[in-house]
C-alpha positions as CSV (number, residue, x, y, z in Angstrom):
1,M,0.0,0.0,0.0
2,N,1.2,3.5,-0.7
3,T,0.3,6.9,0.7
4,S,-2.0,7.9,-2.2
5,H,-4.0,4.7,-1.8
6,C,-4.2,5.3,1.9
7,L,-5.6,8.8,1.4
8,K,-8.1,7.6,-1.1
9,S,-9.4,4.9,1.2
10,H,-10.1,7.5,3.9
11,S,-11.6,10.1,1.6
12,L,-15.1,9.8,3.0
13,R,-14.1,10.4,6.6
14,R,-11.9,12.7,8.5
15,F,-8.4,11.7,9.3
16,S,-7.3,11.4,12.9
17,V,-3.7,12.0,13.8
18,L,-3.5,8.2,14.5
19,G,-4.9,7.5,11.0
20,I,-2.3,9.7,9.3
21,L,0.5,8.1,11.3
22,F,-0.8,4.7,10.3
23,C,-0.8,5.5,6.6
24,V,2.7,6.9,6.7
25,A,4.0,3.9,8.7
26,I,2.8,1.4,6.2
27,S,3.9,3.4,3.2
28,F,7.6,3.8,4.1
29,P,10.0,1.7,6.1
30,L,10.4,3.0,9.7
31,R,14.1,2.6,9.5
32,A,16.0,4.7,7.0
33,A,18.4,3.0,4.5
34,T,22.0,4.1,4.7
35,L,24.5,4.3,1.9
36,Q,28.1,4.8,2.6
37,G,30.1,6.0,-0.4
38,T,33.5,7.1,-1.5
39,L,34.6,9.3,-4.4
40,D,38.0,8.4,-5.6
41,V,40.2,9.9,-8.4
42,A,43.2,7.9,-9.7
43,G,42.5,5.0,-7.4
44,G,42.4,7.2,-4.3
45,K,45.8,8.8,-5.1
46,S,44.4,12.3,-5.8
47,K,42.4,13.3,-2.8
48,K,42.5,17.0,-3.8
49,Y,40.0,16.1,-6.6
50,S,37.7,14.2,-4.3
51,K,36.9,16.6,-1.5
52,N,34.0,19.0,-1.3
53,V,32.3,17.5,-4.4
54,S,28.5,17.5,-4.7
55,V,27.1,14.0,-5.0
56,T,23.4,13.3,-5.9
57,L,21.5,10.1,-5.5
58,Y,19.0,9.6,-8.4
59,E,16.2,7.3,-9.3
60,A,15.9,6.8,-13.0
61,T,12.5,7.3,-14.7
62,E,11.2,7.1,-18.2
63,F,12.0,10.8,-18.5
64,A,14.1,13.0,-16.3
65,P,15.7,11.2,-13.3
66,L,14.3,12.0,-9.8
67,A,16.9,13.5,-7.4
68,L,16.3,11.8,-4.1
69,A,19.1,13.5,-2.0
70,T,22.3,15.5,-2.4
71,T,25.3,15.7,-0.1
72,E,29.0,16.7,-0.3
73,T,32.1,14.7,0.1
74,N,34.5,15.2,3.1
75,A,38.2,15.7,2.9
76,N,38.7,12.0,2.2
77,G,36.1,11.8,-0.5
78,S,33.6,10.0,1.8
79,F,29.8,10.7,1.8
80,Q,26.6,9.2,3.2
81,F,23.0,9.1,2.3
82,D,20.1,8.3,4.7
83,I,16.9,7.8,2.9
84,A,13.6,6.0,3.3
85,K,13.5,4.3,-0.1
86,E,15.5,1.0,-0.3
87,Q,13.9,-0.5,-3.5
88,S,13.1,1.0,-6.9
89,S,10.9,-0.3,-9.7
90,S,13.6,1.2,-11.9
91,I,17.2,1.8,-10.8
92,F,19.2,4.1,-8.5
93,F,22.4,5.8,-9.5
94,L,25.0,8.3,-8.2
95,S,26.2,11.4,-10.0
96,A,29.2,13.5,-8.9
97,T,30.2,16.7,-10.7
98,L,33.9,17.3,-10.1
99,D,34.1,20.4,-12.3
100,S,32.5,21.9,-15.3
101,G,32.2,19.2,-17.9
102,I,33.6,16.5,-15.6
103,R,30.9,14.1,-14.2
104,F,31.4,10.7,-12.6
105,L,28.7,8.1,-12.2
106,A,28.0,4.8,-10.4
107,I,25.0,2.5,-11.1
108,L,23.4,1.1,-7.9
109,G,20.7,-1.1,-9.4
110,E,17.2,-1.8,-8.1
111,E,18.2,-2.1,-4.5
112,L,20.1,0.6,-2.5
113,P,23.4,-1.0,-1.4
114,A,25.2,-0.4,1.9
115,N,28.4,0.7,0.1
116,A,29.3,2.2,-3.2
117,A,32.3,3.8,-4.9
118,I,32.5,6.4,-7.6
119,N,35.6,6.8,-9.7
120,E,36.8,6.7,-13.3
121,L,36.1,3.0,-13.7
122,T,32.6,3.1,-12.3
123,T,31.9,6.0,-14.8
124,V,33.2,3.8,-17.7
125,A,30.9,1.0,-16.5
126,S,27.9,3.3,-16.0
127,S,28.2,5.1,-19.3
128,Y,28.6,1.9,-21.3
129,T,25.9,-0.1,-19.6
130,M,23.5,2.8,-19.9
131,A,24.7,4.0,-23.3
132,Q,21.3,3.4,-25.0
133,F,19.5,5.3,-22.3
134,F,21.9,8.2,-22.1
135,R,21.1,10.4,-25.1
136,T,19.8,13.6,-23.6
137,G,22.4,14.3,-21.0
138,Q,20.5,12.1,-18.4
139,I,19.9,8.5,-17.8
140,A,16.2,7.7,-18.6
141,G,14.1,5.0,-20.1
142,D,11.8,2.0,-19.6
143,S,12.2,0.6,-16.1
144,F,12.5,-3.0,-17.3
145,R,15.2,-2.1,-19.8
146,L,17.1,-0.1,-17.2
147,R,17.0,-3.0,-14.7
148,I,18.4,-5.3,-17.4
149,A,21.1,-2.8,-18.3
150,S,22.2,-2.4,-14.6
151,Q,22.8,-6.1,-14.3
152,M,25.8,-5.8,-16.7
153,Y,27.5,-3.2,-14.5
154,P,29.0,-5.6,-12.0
155,N,30.6,-7.5,-14.9
156,I,32.8,-4.5,-15.5
157,V,33.4,-3.0,-12.1
158,N,33.1,-4.0,-8.4
159,P,30.2,-1.7,-7.2
160,A,31.4,-1.5,-3.6
161,T,35.1,-0.9,-4.3
162,G,35.3,0.7,-7.7
163,E,37.9,-1.8,-8.8
164,V,37.8,-3.8,-12.0
165,S,35.4,-6.7,-11.6
166,E,36.4,-10.3,-11.0
167,V,34.6,-11.1,-14.2
168,L,37.1,-9.1,-16.3
169,L,40.0,-10.3,-14.2
170,R,39.4,-14.0,-14.8
171,S,39.0,-16.4,-17.7
172,P,37.5,-16.3,-20.3
173,N,38.2,-12.5,-20.1
174,A,41.4,-11.3,-18.4
175,D,44.1,-11.1,-21.1
176,Q,42.3,-13.6,-23.3
177,T,40.5,-10.6,-24.7
178,N,41.5,-6.9,-24.7
179,S,38.5,-5.7,-22.7
180,L,40.2,-5.6,-19.3
181,R,43.0,-3.5,-20.5
182,L,40.6,-1.4,-22.6
183,T,38.5,-0.6,-19.6
184,R,41.6,0.5,-17.7
185,S,42.7,2.6,-20.7
186,L,39.3,4.4,-20.7
187,G,39.8,5.0,-17.0
188,N,43.1,6.7,-17.9
189,V,41.3,8.8,-20.5
190,L,38.8,10.0,-17.9
191,N,41.6,10.7,-15.4
192,A,43.4,12.8,-18.0
193,T,40.2,15.0,-18.3
194,V,40.3,15.7,-14.6
195,R,43.9,16.7,-14.5
196,N,44.1,18.7,-17.8
197,T,41.6,21.1,-19.2
198,T,43.0,20.7,-22.7
199,A,42.5,16.9,-22.4
200,L,38.9,17.5,-21.3
201,T,38.2,19.8,-24.3
202,F,39.8,17.3,-26.6
203,F,37.8,14.4,-25.3
204,L,34.5,16.2,-25.5
205,Q,35.2,17.2,-29.1
206,A,36.3,13.7,-30.0
207,T,33.1,12.0,-28.9
208,P,30.1,13.6,-30.6
209,D,26.7,11.9,-30.6
210,E,24.9,10.6,-33.7
211,Y,23.9,14.1,-34.7
212,G,27.3,15.6,-34.4
213,R,26.6,17.3,-31.1
214,S,29.4,17.5,-28.5
215,P,28.5,16.0,-25.1
216,H,28.0,18.2,-22.1
217,D,30.3,16.2,-19.9
218,T,32.6,13.2,-19.6
219,A,29.9,10.7,-18.6
220,E,27.8,11.5,-21.7
221,A,31.0,11.4,-23.8
222,L,31.7,7.9,-22.8
223,A,28.1,6.9,-23.6
224,N,28.5,8.4,-27.1
225,L,31.7,6.4,-27.5
226,A,30.0,3.2,-26.4
227,R,27.4,3.6,-29.2
228,D,30.0,4.5,-31.9
229,P,33.2,2.9,-30.6
230,S,35.4,3.5,-33.7
231,E,34.9,7.2,-33.6
232,N,38.4,8.9,-33.3
233,A,39.9,5.7,-32.0
234,S,43.5,6.8,-32.5
235,W,43.1,10.1,-30.7
236,I,41.4,8.5,-27.7
237,Y,44.3,5.9,-27.5
238,S,46.8,8.8,-27.4
239,M,44.8,10.4,-24.5
240,S,44.9,7.1,-22.6
241,K,48.7,7.4,-22.3
242,Y,48.6,10.9,-20.7
243,E,48.7,9.6,-17.1
244,R,48.6,5.8,-16.8
245,V,47.0,5.4,-13.3
246,F,45.2,2.2,-14.2
247,T,47.6,-0.5,-15.3
248,P,48.2,-2.8,-17.1
249,D,46.4,-1.0,-19.9
250,L,46.3,-1.4,-23.6
251,N,49.7,-1.7,-25.2
252,E,48.5,-1.2,-28.8
253,E,45.8,0.9,-30.4
254,P,42.4,-0.9,-30.7
255,D,40.3,-0.6,-33.8
256,N,37.3,0.2,-31.7
257,W,36.5,1.1,-28.0
258,S,33.9,-1.5,-27.3
259,V,33.8,-2.9,-23.8
260,T,33.0,-6.6,-24.0
261,V,32.2,-9.4,-21.6
262,K,32.8,-13.0,-22.7
263,V,30.8,-15.8,-21.1
264,N,31.5,-19.5,-21.4
265,R,29.9,-21.2,-18.3
266,T,26.7,-23.3,-18.6
267,G,25.9,-24.0,-15.0
268,R,27.5,-27.4,-14.8
269,E,31.3,-28.0,-14.5
270,D,31.0,-31.1,-16.7
271,V,29.0,-29.5,-19.5
272,F,30.7,-26.8,-21.7
273,F,29.4,-24.6,-24.4
274,G,29.9,-26.5,-27.7
275,G,29.1,-24.5,-30.8
276,A,26.4,-22.1,-29.4
277,A,24.5,-21.0,-32.5
278,N,21.7,-18.5,-31.6
279,V,20.0,-16.9,-28.7
280,A,16.5,-15.6,-27.9
281,W,15.1,-13.7,-24.8
282,D,12.0,-14.4,-22.7
283,S,9.9,-11.8,-20.9
284,R,12.3,-11.7,-17.9
285,G,15.3,-11.0,-20.1
286,Y,16.7,-14.5,-19.7
287,A,18.7,-15.8,-22.7
288,W,17.9,-19.2,-24.2
289,V,20.9,-20.5,-26.2
290,A,20.9,-23.1,-28.9
291,N,24.0,-25.3,-28.3
292,N,25.2,-27.7,-31.0
293,V,27.8,-30.3,-29.9
294,V,29.8,-31.8,-27.0
295,Q,32.8,-29.6,-26.7
296,G,35.9,-31.1,-28.4
297,T,33.8,-33.4,-30.6
298,P,31.5,-33.2,-33.6
299,N,28.8,-35.1,-31.7
300,S,25.4,-33.9,-30.6
301,T,24.9,-32.5,-27.1
302,E,21.7,-33.1,-25.1
303,Y,22.1,-29.8,-23.3
304,N,21.0,-26.2,-24.1
305,V,22.0,-23.2,-22.0
306,V,19.9,-20.6,-20.2
307,L,21.6,-17.4,-19.0
308,K,20.5,-14.6,-16.8
309,P,20.6,-11.1,-18.2
310,D,24.2,-10.7,-16.9
311,G,25.4,-13.8,-18.7
312,T,25.6,-16.1,-15.7
313,P,23.8,-19.4,-15.8
314,S,20.2,-19.5,-14.7
315,D,20.1,-21.1,-11.2
316,G,16.5,-22.4,-10.9
317,T,15.3,-19.9,-8.3
318,N,11.9,-18.1,-8.5
319,G,10.5,-20.2,-11.3
320,T,13.6,-20.0,-13.6
321,P,15.2,-23.0,-15.2
322,R,18.4,-24.5,-13.9
323,S,21.0,-24.4,-16.6
324,P,21.9,-26.4,-18.6
325,I,18.5,-27.8,-19.6
326,S,17.9,-31.2,-21.2
327,G,15.0,-33.5,-22.1
328,G,12.1,-32.8,-24.4
329,G,14.0,-34.3,-27.4
330,L,17.0,-31.9,-27.2
331,L,19.8,-33.3,-29.3
332,G,22.3,-31.3,-31.3
333,V,20.2,-28.2,-31.6
334,G,21.3,-26.2,-34.7
335,W,20.5,-22.6,-35.3
336,G,16.8,-22.8,-34.3
337,V,15.7,-21.2,-31.1
338,T,12.8,-18.7,-30.5
339,V,10.5,-17.5,-27.7
340,D,6.9,-17.2,-28.9
341,H,4.3,-14.7,-27.9
342,N,3.0,-16.9,-25.2
343,D,6.5,-16.7,-23.6
344,T,7.4,-20.4,-24.3
345,V,10.5,-21.6,-26.0
346,W,11.1,-23.6,-29.2
347,F,14.3,-25.4,-30.3
348,G,15.0,-27.2,-33.6
349,N,17.1,-30.3,-33.1
350,F,19.6,-31.1,-35.8
351,G,21.5,-34.0,-34.6
352,W,25.2,-33.7,-35.5
353,G,27.8,-36.5,-36.0
354,T,27.1,-39.7,-34.0
355,P,25.0,-39.0,-31.0
356,K,26.3,-40.5,-27.7
357,S,22.8,-40.5,-26.2
358,K,21.3,-43.7,-25.0
359,T,17.9,-42.0,-24.6
360,F,17.5,-41.1,-28.3
361,P,18.3,-43.6,-31.0
362,S,20.2,-42.5,-34.0
363,R,17.4,-43.9,-36.2
364,K,13.7,-43.2,-35.4
365,E,10.6,-43.7,-37.5
366,G,9.9,-40.3,-39.1
367,G,13.3,-39.0,-38.2
368,P,16.5,-38.7,-40.2
369,A,18.8,-41.7,-40.6
370,G,22.2,-41.8,-39.0
371,A,22.5,-38.4,-37.3
372,G,20.1,-37.7,-34.5
373,S,16.5,-37.1,-33.8
374,G,15.8,-34.1,-36.0
375,S,12.8,-33.2,-34.0
376,V,11.4,-29.9,-32.5
377,S,11.4,-29.3,-28.7
378,H,9.2,-27.1,-26.6
379,F,9.9,-25.7,-23.1
380,L,8.1,-23.6,-20.5
381,L,9.9,-20.8,-18.7
382,D,10.8,-22.9,-15.7
383,G,12.7,-25.3,-18.0
384,T,9.9,-27.9,-18.1
385,S,9.5,-29.7,-21.4
386,T,6.2,-30.3,-23.0
387,S,7.6,-32.3,-26.0
388,E,8.7,-35.6,-24.4
389,N,11.0,-37.0,-27.1
390,G,10.4,-34.1,-29.5
391,Y,7.8,-33.3,-32.2
392,Y,8.4,-35.0,-35.5
393,G,7.5,-34.0,-39.0
394,P,9.9,-31.1,-39.6
395,L,13.4,-32.5,-39.5
396,R,16.6,-30.7,-38.7
397,V,14.9,-27.3,-38.3
398,Q,17.2,-24.3,-38.6
399,A,15.4,-21.0,-38.3
400,I,12.2,-21.0,-36.2
401,L,10.1,-17.9,-35.5
402,P,6.5,-17.0,-34.6
403,D,4.4,-14.6,-36.6
404,A,2.0,-12.0,-35.2
405,K,-0.6,-14.7,-34.6
406,N,1.8,-17.0,-32.9
407,N,2.0,-19.4,-35.7
408,I,5.4,-21.1,-35.5
409,W,7.2,-21.0,-38.8
410,M,10.1,-23.4,-39.4
411,A,12.7,-23.8,-42.1
412,S,13.2,-27.6,-42.2
413,L,16.5,-28.7,-43.8
414,G,15.2,-32.3,-43.8
415,D,16.7,-35.7,-44.1
416,T,19.1,-35.4,-47.1
417,N,19.6,-39.2,-47.1
418,R,16.0,-39.9,-47.7
419,N,14.6,-36.7,-49.2
420,K,12.2,-36.4,-46.3
421,G,11.0,-33.5,-44.2
422,T,12.6,-30.8,-46.4
423,G,10.5,-27.7,-46.7
424,V,8.5,-25.1,-44.7
425,W,6.4,-26.1,-41.7
426,V,4.0,-24.1,-39.6
427,Y,2.5,-25.0,-36.2
428,K,-0.7,-23.0,-36.3
429,N,-1.1,-20.9,-33.1
430,G,1.8,-22.9,-31.6
431,D,0.0,-26.2,-31.7
432,P,2.1,-29.1,-33.0
433,D,-1.1,-31.1,-33.7
434,D,-2.4,-28.3,-36.0
435,V,0.3,-28.3,-38.7
436,V,0.6,-27.3,-42.3
437,S,3.6,-27.8,-44.5
438,S,5.0,-27.5,-48.0
439,T,7.9,-29.8,-49.0
440,V,10.6,-29.1,-51.5
441,N,13.5,-31.1,-52.9
442,W,16.2,-31.9,-50.3
443,K,18.8,-30.1,-52.5
444,N,17.1,-26.7,-51.6
445,A,18.0,-27.2,-47.9
446,P,15.8,-24.5,-46.3
447,F,17.7,-22.5,-43.6
448,G,16.3,-19.1,-42.8
449,V,12.7,-17.9,-42.1
450,A,11.3,-14.5,-41.4
451,P,7.5,-13.9,-40.9
452,V,6.2,-10.7,-42.3
453,P,4.8,-8.3,-39.7
454,D,1.4,-7.7,-41.2
455,G,0.2,-11.0,-42.8
456,D,0.1,-14.8,-42.8
457,A,3.4,-15.0,-44.8
458,A,7.1,-15.5,-44.4
459,W,10.3,-15.2,-46.4
460,V,12.4,-18.4,-46.5
461,T,16.0,-18.9,-47.7
462,F,17.0,-22.1,-49.5
463,S,20.7,-22.5,-48.7
464,G,21.4,-25.1,-51.3
465,G,23.2,-27.1,-48.6
466,L,25.2,-26.1,-45.5
467,A,28.3,-25.7,-47.7
468,G,26.4,-24.4,-50.8
469,E,26.6,-27.5,-52.9
470,N,23.5,-26.4,-54.9
471,Q,21.9,-23.2,-56.1
472,S,20.5,-20.9,-53.3
473,Y,17.0,-19.3,-53.6
474,L,14.9,-16.7,-51.8
475,A,11.3,-17.9,-51.4
476,R,8.1,-16.5,-49.9
477,Y,5.2,-18.6,-48.5
478,E,1.7,-17.7,-47.5
479,L,-1.0,-19.4,-45.4
480,T,-3.8,-19.2,-48.0
481,G,-6.4,-21.5,-46.6
482,E,-7.4,-23.7,-43.7
483,N,-4.5,-26.1,-44.4
484,T,-2.7,-24.6,-47.3
485,L,0.8,-23.3,-47.4
486,E,1.5,-21.8,-50.8
487,Q,4.9,-20.8,-52.3
488,T,4.2,-17.4,-53.9
489,F,7.8,-16.3,-54.8
490,L,11.0,-18.1,-55.8
491,E,14.1,-16.5,-57.2
492,P,17.7,-17.8,-57.4
493,L,19.9,-15.6,-55.3
494,G,23.5,-15.5,-54.0
495,N,25.6,-18.4,-52.8
496,T,24.9,-20.4,-49.6
497,L,22.1,-18.2,-48.2
498,K,21.8,-18.3,-44.4
499,T,19.4,-16.2,-42.4
500,V,16.7,-13.7,-43.5
501,I,15.1,-10.9,-41.5
502,V,12.4,-8.4,-42.2
503,D,12.9,-4.7,-41.2
504,Y,10.3,-2.2,-40.0
505,S,9.6,-1.2,-43.6
506,G,8.8,-4.8,-44.5
507,N,12.0,-5.3,-46.6
508,A,13.7,-8.7,-46.5
509,W,17.5,-8.7,-45.8
510,V,19.3,-11.9,-46.8
511,A,22.8,-13.1,-45.7
512,S,24.6,-14.8,-48.5
513,Q,27.7,-16.5,-47.0
514,G,29.3,-17.7,-50.2
515,D,29.7,-14.3,-52.0
516,S,29.9,-12.2,-48.8
517,L,26.9,-10.0,-49.7
518,I,23.7,-8.9,-48.0
519,Y,20.8,-8.8,-50.4
520,V,17.6,-6.7,-49.9
521,Y,14.2,-7.2,-51.4
522,S,11.1,-5.0,-51.1
523,P,7.9,-6.3,-49.5
524,E,6.6,-6.9,-53.0
525,G,9.6,-9.0,-53.9
526,D,11.5,-6.5,-56.0
527,P,15.3,-6.4,-55.6
528,I,16.6,-3.3,-53.9
529,G,20.3,-3.9,-53.8
530,S,23.2,-6.0,-52.5
531,Y,25.7,-4.7,-49.9
532,S,29.0,-5.4,-48.3
533,G,31.7,-3.4,-46.4
534,G,32.1,-2.8,-42.7
535,G,33.8,-6.1,-42.2
536,V,31.2,-8.2,-43.9
537,F,32.9,-11.6,-44.6
538,G,30.9,-14.8,-45.0
539,P,27.8,-13.3,-43.4
540,W,25.5,-15.7,-41.5
541,G,23.3,-14.1,-38.9
542,L,21.3,-10.8,-39.1
543,C,19.3,-8.6,-36.8
544,V,17.6,-5.2,-37.0
545,D,18.2,-2.8,-34.1
546,G,15.7,-0.4,-32.6
547,E,16.6,2.4,-35.1
548,G,16.2,0.1,-38.1
549,N,19.9,-0.4,-38.9
550,I,21.2,-3.9,-39.6
551,W,23.8,-6.0,-37.7
552,V,25.7,-8.9,-39.3
553,S,27.5,-11.8,-37.8
554,N,30.3,-13.1,-40.0
555,F,31.4,-16.7,-40.3
556,G,34.2,-16.1,-42.7
557,D,35.7,-18.3,-45.3
558,I,34.7,-22.0,-45.4
559,S,37.8,-23.1,-47.4
560,L,39.4,-26.1,-45.7
561,S,42.8,-24.5,-46.1
562,N,41.8,-21.3,-44.4
563,D,43.1,-20.3,-41.0
564,Y,40.5,-17.7,-40.2
565,S,42.2,-14.7,-38.6
566,Y,39.4,-13.2,-36.4
567,G,35.7,-12.9,-35.9
568,R,33.8,-9.7,-36.3
569,V,30.3,-8.2,-36.4
570,S,29.3,-5.5,-38.9
571,K,26.7,-2.8,-39.0
572,L,25.0,-1.4,-42.1
573,C,22.5,1.4,-42.7
574,G,19.0,0.1,-42.8
575,S,15.9,1.6,-44.4
576,N,15.4,4.4,-41.9
577,P,17.0,7.6,-43.2
578,A,16.8,9.2,-39.7
579,A,19.2,6.6,-38.4
580,W,21.9,7.1,-41.1
581,P,25.1,8.8,-40.1
582,E,25.8,11.9,-42.1
583,G,26.7,11.2,-45.7
584,L,25.6,7.6,-45.7
585,T,22.6,5.8,-47.2
586,M,20.9,2.5,-47.1
587,G,23.3,-0.4,-47.2
588,D,26.4,1.6,-46.4
589,A,28.7,0.4,-43.7
590,I,28.6,2.1,-40.3
591,S,31.1,-0.2,-38.7
592,P,34.8,0.2,-39.7
593,D,36.4,-1.9,-42.4
594,S,37.6,-4.4,-39.9
595,G,34.1,-4.7,-38.4
596,Y,33.8,-4.7,-34.6
597,T,36.4,-7.2,-33.3
598,V,37.7,-8.5,-30.0
599,P,41.4,-9.3,-30.1
600,S,43.5,-11.1,-27.6
601,A,45.7,-9.1,-25.1
602,G,48.3,-11.8,-25.2
603,S,46.9,-14.8,-23.4
604,E,45.7,-18.0,-25.1
605,V,42.0,-18.9,-25.1
606,L,41.1,-21.4,-22.4
607,L,38.0,-23.6,-21.8
608,P,36.3,-23.4,-18.4
609,N,38.5,-26.3,-17.1
610,R,41.6,-24.3,-18.1
611,D,42.4,-26.6,-21.0
612,P,43.5,-24.9,-24.3
613,L,40.7,-24.2,-26.8
614,Y,41.6,-27.2,-28.9
615,G,42.1,-29.5,-25.9
616,K,44.9,-30.8,-23.7
617,N,48.4,-30.4,-25.2
618,A,47.0,-28.7,-28.3
619,P,48.6,-25.7,-29.9
620,P,47.3,-22.4,-28.4
621,S,44.7,-20.2,-30.0
622,Y,44.7,-16.4,-29.5
623,K,41.4,-15.7,-31.2
624,P,38.7,-15.1,-28.5
625,M,36.1,-14.1,-31.1
626,M,35.5,-16.9,-33.5
627,R,33.3,-17.9,-36.4
628,Q,30.0,-16.2,-35.8
629,T,26.5,-17.5,-36.8
630,S,24.3,-15.1,-34.9
631,V,24.2,-11.6,-33.5
632,Q,21.2,-10.5,-31.4
633,I,20.3,-7.5,-29.2
634,D,19.0,-7.9,-25.7
635,P,16.4,-5.5,-24.1
636,A,19.2,-3.2,-22.8
637,G,21.1,-2.8,-26.0
638,N,23.8,-5.3,-25.3
639,L,24.9,-7.1,-28.5
640,W,25.3,-10.8,-28.1
641,S,27.7,-12.3,-30.6
642,I,27.9,-16.1,-30.8
643,N,31.1,-18.1,-31.1
644,N,29.7,-21.0,-33.1
645,W,32.8,-22.6,-34.8
646,K,36.4,-22.4,-33.7
647,P,38.9,-20.4,-35.9
648,R,40.6,-23.3,-37.7
649,F,38.2,-24.6,-40.3
650,D,40.5,-27.5,-41.4
651,V,40.4,-29.0,-38.0
652,D,36.9,-28.0,-37.0
653,A,35.1,-29.4,-40.1
654,T,35.9,-32.9,-39.1
655,V,36.7,-33.4,-35.4
656,N,36.4,-30.3,-33.2
657,P,34.0,-27.6,-34.4
658,G,32.3,-26.2,-31.3
659,G,33.0,-22.6,-30.4
660,D,33.4,-21.7,-26.7
661,G,30.7,-19.3,-25.8
662,I,29.3,-15.8,-26.3
663,I,30.8,-12.3,-26.5
664,I,28.6,-9.5,-25.2
665,F,29.3,-6.0,-26.6
666,V,28.1,-3.7,-23.8
667,G,25.6,-1.0,-24.7
668,L,26.5,-1.1,-28.4
669,A,23.2,-1.4,-30.2
670,P,19.8,0.3,-30.0
671,P,17.4,-2.3,-28.5
672,P,14.5,-3.5,-30.6
673,P,10.9,-3.1,-29.5
674,L,9.9,-5.4,-26.6
675,Q,7.9,-8.5,-27.5
676,F,6.1,-8.8,-24.2
């Protein structure tokens, strides 16, 4: 009960003093919450910058944040807040203005903590995690999205001490990626702005927003950099060497200033990520990850992974699943995973190699011969399966997505050995017993599916085989009757087509791996153009961000002799002119020529058990970002890029394909509309 409700309930009678006191007592905690804080500059080595600084405690709202209290630091940089409100439906954060144009931040989350620090590193973590909600000089936005964004903050910095987080300090991060050192370098940049007015002016000029406007202060500048991390990258690197108070920092210039968090734990010490392929989010912001193989082998795994919004494994509390999940027919899930409009989860089982499962035979009536179940699995949000051993009919489903009516559309690669199950399948209103399908020759090998937003139709890609053995096609299907699925469009296109998406204008964007192009067709089926650049190389996965621009995950070359150098994601201008950077147009690259990459800082990539990426006694790999098959955006604007295959294709194609996890680019992409 709150005060307004208490006043309303007594509106027909006079309040007594006792009645008023009763209302106040049940509206607010009797005991105030206390927050002890410390403002540090240069790791506490520069107390002169930390004393007599105004610090404000805010609660974020959809519009301007609400200032709850303001205080001033003492000679040691310490401060304290005593307030009644301990819990927020949004998030709390701290803001400290050290001087004109110099602002430090710290994200506190939904619950007011007992202790908090503010310094350069907390400001980096705050601006990056809140980058998509920090466009007007203030942090503001939808409360659910802000809560999701705040959960990434402790992955970058320890909220209580202001030191770099344990997540960045340990594997699979540490010096296996450059993010730990990059975060420290950004802290050095911010420290330089405190010490030197010229550095401050330079930094604010070097970090304009999307409209070319200079930021008001350092915190806003960092948020601008998070959204456009290749802007003036060389200049910012030079600034990071002005005063190296946070070390060890970067020892070479990065191609972009993305802060990333790599995750590789499934929730069980004996179950590793093995070729994660795609990810989808439920109404709580939990990530459901399609996982292909047993790590170190080409064989199907029976486990998929569910992660919390911060990338840690779901632990089974409060109606959540305990990761990893199994059952329901799960066996070697390929690319196919989706959360439907009823908030339930679908997976397409491919069945790779020779399954080791005793539960699921390698040959089943209605299923493909020799390589797994090929079924479709269905799960509730608590991890309970409703599909027993899987739903059969569609075989080796790759893309799977709901349309606006919650019809579940599936691109079924089928059983190539027996020419069975290949085509497009639809579970009407999500009911596997109410199914309509249209089969095609197995050589077509359907892969991608994208329902149109305003009708009973979907675009479908025919890959021509996983390695492009046959001609690729773009097709369109429509539900035209009670039990009729009609192919209304078919055109040869590209080479080894993978996924297809539909943007907010209804255009179909198609990833063509074999010729490294992104093709675009109008809603009517007219070709608009083909695009590359921005690091596009063997494109596989696509997604559209909240502004209508297009993100691409790149698999790279599939030549057996190729030692793929690095993974990358790309960004292209979509069909919304308002979101195009100045001078660019539809299809032009927004990302740099290299794409957005995550290099090593000098340490080899390790699996969760500390073995090298390719196994015990194997040669080391220094490529933390691998062959990508999917890139997706969570509700907070974090870009999840999936390590599906290891870097060396010659080894991976036969004995050891599975990539090792997921790389999360913090705050990089405008989040799409919420589904729920």
